[in-house]
N, C-alpha and C positions, 0 to 999 in steps of 0.2 A: 808143329800144328798141322793137322791134316785138313784138307778141304775136299768136301764131297759134293758132287754135282748130282742133283736129282732131276730126272726128266720131268718137265712141267706136265706133260700129258699123263705120265704115270701118277703124279701127285694128284691131278684132277680126278683120275679114275679111282684112286684110293679114297679121296674125299667123298666122291659120289657114292661109292660102295658103303662107306661108313654112314652117310646120311640115310641111305635106303634101309640099312639095318636098324638104325635108330627109329625110323618111321614105322618099320614092321613091329619092333618091340613096343612102341607107343600104342599102335593100333591094337595089338593083342591085349595090352593092359587096359586101355581106355574103352575098347569096343570099336566097332567098325563105323558107327554113325555118329556124327557130331551134331549137337543141337545147341542153339544159343539160349542163354538164360540171363535174367536180371535179378539182382538182390537189392531190395529196397529196405533201408534201415529206418525204424521208427522207435519211439520211446518204449513201446511194449514188446517189440520183437522184430523179426525179419520176414519179409514177404518175398518169396522166390517165384518168379514167373518164367516159365520155359516154353519154347515153341516145340511142340511134338506132334506135327500133323500126321494123321494116319495111325496114331497109336491109340489103342484101346485101354481103358482103365485096368482091365485084367492083365495086360501085358506090362504093367508098371510095378516096380518094387522100390519103395522109398524107405530108407533107414536113417534114423537120427541117433547117433551115438556120441555122447559127450557134446562137443560143439561142432561135430562134423555131420553134414547131410550128404547122403549118397542117393542119387536117382539113377536107376538102371532099369533096363527092359529090353524088349525086342520089337523091332519095326518090321512088319511083314508087308510084302507087296503081292500083287496078283499077276506077276509076270509069268508067261508061259516059258517053261525051261527050254524047249526045243525050237522056239520061234526065233526068227531072225529080226532083230530090232535095228532100225536105222539110227535111233537115238535112245539110250536108256540111262537117264540121269537120276531117277528117283532112288534114294538110298534105301537099303534094307540091311537087316542084321541087328546085332546087339549093340546097345549103347550104355555108357556109364559116365556119370559126372559126379565128382566129389567137390563139395564146397565147404571150406573151413570158415566157420563164423568166429568173429573175434571175442565173443563173450559167451558165458554159459547159457544154455537154453533149457527149457522144460519140454522134453520130448513127449511126455504124456499128454500134453495139451496141443500138440501139432495137429493141423487140419490141412487136408489136400482136396482139391477138386480139379476135374478135367472137363473143359467145355470147348468145343470147336477147335480141338487141337492145341489148346493152351492150358498148361498145367499151372495152377496157382497153389502154392504151399505156404502156409503161415506157420512159423515156428516162434513161439513166444520166448522172450528172455526169461531166465530163471529169476525168481523173486529177489534173490540177493544181488542180481546184476542190474536190476531196474533202478533208475534214479529215485531218490527219496526226497520229498519236500518236507522241510522242517520249519514249522511255524515259530517265529521268534516273538516272544512276549516282552513287553516293556515293564520294568519294575519301578 
């Protein structure tokens, strides 16, 4: 049996390098800007609320395919390129979020609105996925 000793510093550096690569790959896939969202479930459908401050309606692209909702767009800012900022924290760039819904939805009846930086998207459940009430009659 052979015993190998690995330098702890080299192991930490390799792990850090791997984590940085994973973060880069994730950012390229998901976009550069993160935005929080809530999904409210009701009997008739799903209401998705997302915080998108500074985003214009024209900069949004929303797609509903099967039971998957994708919200993507671009967040622009008015920073001067050659200016020297003491602090620059406002995000800019593209964003993308995909939400898988647990039941079939009717994408033709989906509705979206954007007001004061809050996106509200209602996606109704498909008719066959909605609960049915069956009246029982006595004989």
